[in-house]
N, C-alpha and C positions, 0 to 999 in steps of 0.2 A: 504493499499500500504505500504511495506518494505521500510524503508529510507535508504535514497542513501548512496555513499560512503562519507567518511569526512575526510578533510584535517586541519592542522592547519598552517593557513597564519600567519608567523610569520612576523611582519611588524618593518623595519629596517629604516624607514625614518628618525626618529630623530637622530639616528648615522651615518647609512651609509651615507643616504641620505645628510644630511648636512654637513658633513664632506669634501664634495668637493665641497661646495659652497664658492664664493668669500666672500658673506657678511658672517659676524660674528654675530651670534644671541644671544639675549639675554638669561642667564640662563631661567627669566621667560617666555619666549616668545617660548624656546623650552620644558620648561613644558607646557603649554599651548597646545602646538603640540600633546602632548601626550596626555592629558586629551581630545582632541577634537577624536583623533585616537580611546580611548579605549571606547567614547560615540557610536562608531560606533560598536562594538560588538566583535574588536579582541581581540582573546584568549591570545598574547604574544606580547611584544613591547619591542625594544632593546632603551634603553634610550639615553645612553652614554656611553662613551668610555674614559676609565679611562687610559690615555696617556698624555707625556709631551704636554703641553699645545703652548710650542715652535716650537716642528714639528707639530702639528694638532692644529690649535688656534682656529678653529671652535669648537672644544670640551672642552674647557675652562669652567672651573667650574661645570663637572660632580655632584659633591657632593651637589651643590646649586639646579642643575635640579631635582636631586631625592629627596631633603627636600621639594621642593615646590608642591609635587604630592600629591595627595588624593588618596591613594590605593583603588584599587576596589579586592575584595578575588578572584576574579574567574582569574584575571589575571595574567598573568608569568611578571614580571617586571626583564627584564636580562640589563647586561652591558657587555663590551667587555674590557678584560684585556690582553695583549699582552706580559707579565711577572709578575713576583711576587711583584713586586711595585704596580703595576696595582690590582693586585687581592688585596692586603693589602687595598688598597682604597674602591673597590668595596666593599670589606667583612663588611668595618665600616657603609655602607650604608644598609645595612640589604637588596638589591635587591635580588631577589628569584634566579637567574640563572647568572652565569659565563660564560659568552662564551671567548673562548681562539682560537686563528685562527694562522696558520702556512704555510708559502707557501712549496709546495711540492717539489719546485727548489732550489739548493743550490744560484741562482744569485737571484730570488725573494726575499728569505727569509733574507737576507743579506741586501739589501736593506729595506725594510719593515720592518726587526726587528733587524737587525744588530746581527743575529746568526745564526749558522749552523743548516742543519735539524735535526741531531742527537741533536743537544743542544736543542732546540724547543720539538724536543720530550719527552726530559727529565722533560724542563718546564711545558708541558702538563700534567706529569704523577703526578707533584706535584701540581700542580692546579685543576685539579680533585681530587686529596686527599683530597686537604685543602678544596675544597667547599663541600666534602663528611663530614668531620669534621664539617663544621661550618652548616650542616644541608641545604645547596641550590642546586640547580642543577647545572648542567653541561653540556656544548656543546665545541666540537672541531671542529671547520673548515678546511678541508684540501681546501687551494687558490691554484689557478690556476693548478685546479686539471685536466683542459682538455687540456690547452697551457698557455704558458709562455713567458710574453712578451720581456723576455730576452735567454731565451734558446729554442724556440718553441713549438713542438708537445711535450706531455709528456707522457711516456709508461704506458697505463692503468696498467701494471704488477706493476710498481711503485707507482702506488699510491693506489692500493690494497696492497701493501705492508706494506704501512706506516698506511692504514687504519686498517688492522690488527692490526697490534701493538699497535693502539688508540683504538682498541677493547678492548686488553685487560684489559685497564685501567677502562673499564665499566663507561665512561661516560652517560649522559641521550641522548643525540643524537652525531651523528656523519654528520657534513653538507660537501657534495661534491659541491665544489665552482668554478663556470665558471668566473673567474674576470674578466677577459676580456672578454667575450663573443664570444668565438671561436667554441665553441660545436655545434654537429649537434645534433639531437634526436637519432639516432641511438647510438653514443656514447657515451650520459647520459642513455640511457635505459639499454647497456650493463654493462657499469660500475656501474651503480644503482642497478642493478640485482643481481651483485657478493658481493655488499658493503654489501645490503639488507639479506644477508646470515650468517652476523659475527654476528648476534644476537644482536646488537643495533640500535634501530631506526635510520631510516635515514634521512636527509635534503638534499633539493637543493636549492641553490643559484644562481642565473642566472640574467645576463646581459643583455640585449638589442642590445648591442652596432653592431650585425651584422643581427639585426631584428628575431633572431632564439629563444629567450628567452622563449618565451611563447609556443614554440612547445616542448621547452627541458623540461620545468614546465611537462606540459602534459605527456611526456615521462617519466619522472621519475615519476610522480605520479604512471602511468601506471606499473612502476617497482617496487613498492613499497616502495617512500619515503610517508613519514607522516608528514611532516613538508616543508613548500615552504617560503624561504624567501621572501619580494617585501616591495619597497617603494613607497609609498604615492605619487602622481602625477609622477613616474618613475624618482625620483631624485637620483642623488647619482654617485658614480665610486670610484675609487681607488687612492689616491695622490701620490703613489708611483707607478703606473702602466700608463705608457705612453696610452693616446688615450683610456682608460675605461672608457667607458660612461656609462649612469645609468641604476641602478637597472631595472627589470620588475617592472611595476607599480601596485599597490595594487588594483586599482580599475579596471584596466586592466583585471588582473587575476582573481578577482574576478567573472567579468561579464562572464569570459571565463569558470569558474569551475562553477557556477550555471547553465549556458545554457547548461554544460556537464550533471548536475545532482547530482555534488559533492557538498556537504553542507560544508558552510564554519563557520557560525553561525554571518555573518557581513552583515549589511545593506549596501547594494551597493549606494544607493542615498545620506547615511550620508557620507560614504568616498569621493563622487564626491564633497561634501560641503565644507569637508577637503580642499581637492585640491585646489577650487576654493579660500578659505580664505590664503592657502599656496601660490597661484602665487601672492596674494593682498601684501602679506609680504615679497616677493623677489623681487616681483616687475617686474616679466618674464612671458611669458608662460612655462610650465611644459614640460613634455617630455611625461607625458601619455596621450593616446589620447579619451578614454571614458570620462572624463571630460569636453572634448570640445564637444565632437559628442552627448553624451546624454545616458542614458541607452536605451535599447530598448527591449521591449514595454515601451514606458516612462508613 
């Protein structure tokens, strides 16, 4: 029997997930979360964000997290840098990938990064080039690509215009992000199809705020996306986007993909154990559903 299609599930729980939690976990606990996730078979994990800890205290000590990792060669270890100062810090840790994100609307980008969209495009160009010079991968995420909490609907042609500009930089991946969870599958399918024609691998980053995140992930995959971000337990959100609730849960996405015949290389039962452990660490029930219901058949 021929193997089924395959997708990279990019685990973002240690960064995008934890950054929205009320509790600030110690670097050694965050490193343990990364280790537990790697043991499930994930191929890529976003371990930290190199931002000002005064703005995002949950990400303080990013260098300590990275220094505590026992690297596995098959895994891409990534970090988020929202400016060149952040990239300077990231580059010193020798992570495998630098991820840069910016909002496609002026209002969101000013609140999130204190920069114009044009200014962030220039920063993206410098970070992608510097990553190339450092021999590491790069990814550029277009945040609020389907809707902005401050400006409402975003014109798809505007997103494509920005994606075309980013594609000329030749990052390793362009990620379309539904940061506040407002997209529908048809919108995701249309935008991803066009973005996939630009010649750079395309990823999708979805939030389940309005219960469409998983349908959107499948639509992105069908339209040519090769990377899907997900967060263990469905934790996460954006501190600078009002009412942006959690990411799609890694275990829920893996359950869906496996039942659809899509290979991920991830052991679902192992992810469920990580979510159960994380529930104890955070002291609350997580947003994911499969870790509560269990896999089927068990």
